[in-house]
N, C-alpha and C positions, 0 to 999 in steps of 0.2 A: 514375274519378279526379275526378268532379265534386265529391265530398265533400271531397277534399283542397284543391281550388281554393277552395271556399267557406270552409274552415277558415283557409287562408292569408290570404284576403281579410278575414275576420273579425278576425284578429289582426294585420292590417296588415303582413304580410311582403312584400307588394308592393302597388302601387296601379295602377289602370287608366291607360293612356296616353291623354292628351288631345291630339289632333292639331289644330293650327290650321287653320281653313278660310279660304281666300282666293280671291277672284275673279280674281286675277292668274294669268298663265301660269306653269307650273312652271319652276323655274330649272334650268339645265343645267350651271352652273358646278360642277366637281368639288369645289372647296373647300367649297361649300355642303353637298354630300353628306357630307363629313367632319364638319362641324359638326352636321348632322342626326343622324348616327350617334352622335356624342358625347352629344347630348341624350337619345337613346334609352337609352344605357348608364346615364346618371344616373337615369333613370326605372325601371330594372329593380329587382327586389326585392333587399333586403339579405340577407346570408348567413343561412341558416336555422340555428337551434340544433339540437343532436342530437335525433333523433326521440324518444329515451327521455325527455327532459325535457318533451316535449309530452304523451305519452300513458301512460307507464309509471309506476305508483305501486305499490311493493311493500307488502304487507299488514303487514309487521313487519320488524325489523332482521335477522332470520335470512335473509329473502329478499334484503335489501340485500346482506348479506355473501356469500351464495351467488352472487349475480350479479356483484358488483363486487370482492370481496375488498378492501374499502375499510377505511381506518383509522377509529378512533373519532371521533365527531363528531355533528353534527346532520344529520338526513335527514328528508325528507318521506315519510310513509307514509299508507296508507288501509286500515285494517283491514276495513272493510265497504264494499261497492260503493256504497251510498247515502250514505256519508259524504263530506264534503269532506276532501281531504288536509290533514295538519297535521304540524308539526315535532316530532320527538322526539330524544332523545339516544341514540345507539347505542354500546354498549360492545363494541368489536371486539377487545379485548386479552385478555379472559378466556376464550379458546377461540373467541370470535367469536359474533356473532348475538344479542346480548342487547339487548332493548328496555327502557330505563330508564323506570319510571313513578313513582318517588319517589326523591329524593336530597337529602341535607343536606350542604352545604359551607360551613363558617365561619358557621353560623347561618342561611344562606339556604335556603329551601325550594323544591324543584322537585317539584310534585305535580300530575300531569296527569290530570284526570277524563276527558279525552278518551281516555286510554289504557285506561280501565276497559272500553272496548268490546273490548279484547283478550281479556277474561275472560268476556264475556257468554255464550258457548257452553260446553258441557261438554267441550270438546276437551282432550286430554292436553297438559300443559305442565309446565314446571319453573320455579319462582321461586327465585332466589338472593338472599339478604339479606347484604350485605357490611357489616361493622362495624369501626370503628377507634377506639381510645381516644386519650388525649392524649399517650401515650408512643410512639405509632406501632404498637402491637400490634394485630393484626387477628384477626378470627374471622368465622364465616359460618354460615348456616343455609339448608338447602334445604327446600322444600315442593313436593310433587307435586300436580298437578291443582288449582292455585290458581284460584279463581273469585270474581268480583265481579258480582253481579246488576245489573240496570239501575236507572235512576232511580226507576221506579215502585215498586220493591222497596227503595228507599233504599240501594242499593249494599251489599247483604248479603254478608258475607265467608264463604267456604267453602274448605276446603283438605284435602288428603290427608296422606300419610305425610311425616313429618319425618325429616331426617338432617342431620349437621353437627357442629360443635364448640361452638357458642354456646349450645346448649340450646333446648328447645322453649318459648320464651317466649309465642308466640301461643296456646298451649294453657294457659299459666299455670305450667308446671313439672311436677314429678313427683307432688306431693302432691294428694290429692283436695280438700282445702279450698281450695288455691291455684287449682285448676282450676275449682271451683264459683264462685269469685270473679272469676277473670281470664281464662278461656277465651274466645277471641274468635270461635271457629267458630260460624257462624249469626247473628252479631251484625250489625246494621245500622250504617251510618256515622252518627256523631253530630257535631253542631256546636253552637256556642253557642245557636243558635235552633232547633235540631232535636235534641231529646233523645230518643234511641232506645236508651239503655242500660237496665240492670236495677237501677240504684242508686236506691232509693226515697227516700232522704234528701236527694237533691240531684242535680246534673248533673255527670257526669264531665268532659264537654267544657268546662264553665265552670271547674271546679277546675283542669283541666290547661291551660286557655287554648289549646286545639288541637282541630281536627277529626280524628277517628280512630275506630276501632272500639273500643267500650268495653263491658265487662260490668258489674262492681261494684268496681273499675274495670278495672285492667290489670296485666300483668307486662311488657308491651311497648308502647311508644309512640314511634314514630320521627318524629312531628310535634310533639313536645313542646318546651318552652322551652329555648333554648340557653344553657348555663352554661359559662363559660370554666373550663378546668383540671379538668374532670371532677367531682370531689366538690362537692356543694353543700348548702346548708341552705335550706329553704323551708317554708311551711305545708303544702304538698302535694308528693308525689313527682311533680312535673310536668316533669322534664327529658326529654331525648332518651334514653330508657332501653331496655335489653334486660336485664330483671331476672335471667335465668338465666345471664348472663355476668358483668356488672359490678354487679348489684344495682339497686335502684330509686333510690338516692341518688348515682348517678354518671351524669353527662350526657355522652354520647358526642360525639366530635369530628366524624366523618364516618360517614354511612350511605348505603347504596344498596339499592333494591329493583328487581330487573330480572327479565325473563321471556324464555323462548324455548321452542320445542317440546320435549316430553319426550325424544323419540328423535331428537335432533339430533346429527349427526356433526360434531364441531368440527374445527379445523385439526390437532389432535393425534391425531385419529382415535378418541378415547376416548368422546366424547359427554358427558364430565363437565367438561371445561374445566380450566384451571389454578386452583389455590387460592392 
């Protein structure tokens, strides 16, 4: 138990007692003993928080949901043992256990590069991309075995089989010409000062004013510029777009990218979640 005492001392859950030293004779008055005991009580440690808050960090939201059956909200996770824990948003309503790593709400962007560590290994997972237009209509796309490599490889994107209703915009669509120009599989992440696309005549990231995976350039860009009311006119097709659903000149209102293990048994028992 020595380690526990040292831990509690380090985090100041109690402090050592400091007894006064006196040359006078000990007092025998009972009232003095009562006062002495009261001072001891005040010096005792404050109540400890739950042990789980001290040492337990789940590696993703699926583990949080399995352990707590908790509602949607922000939770602290640690995907890798060498990482410091960090906050993520967990979507517990869509079957439960989804870790959100990119989200657009009213133009605001939540994109956590820390979450990319969830994809560093070749483990089997399922990414769901939720889309909503300005009329409240929704669609979605699933991708199996979604992977983002580490910083040294510039966060290269890889993914497996597609399914869903919104169309395979990450691959560029069904046509060979579109796929040659827009397929994002194998592409590195580009920003305004890190041009990793295949567009020789310029920079897709600068044209789109966004960091994203680009080819020559894209059929999907969920980090694009936010345009109110959907349809927009601009020099470039730089909106929040999923081209195989609403086209490149319609900027979506809400989008979410989230991940959980591929063979995850959700609260409905299906492993697929609610759509």
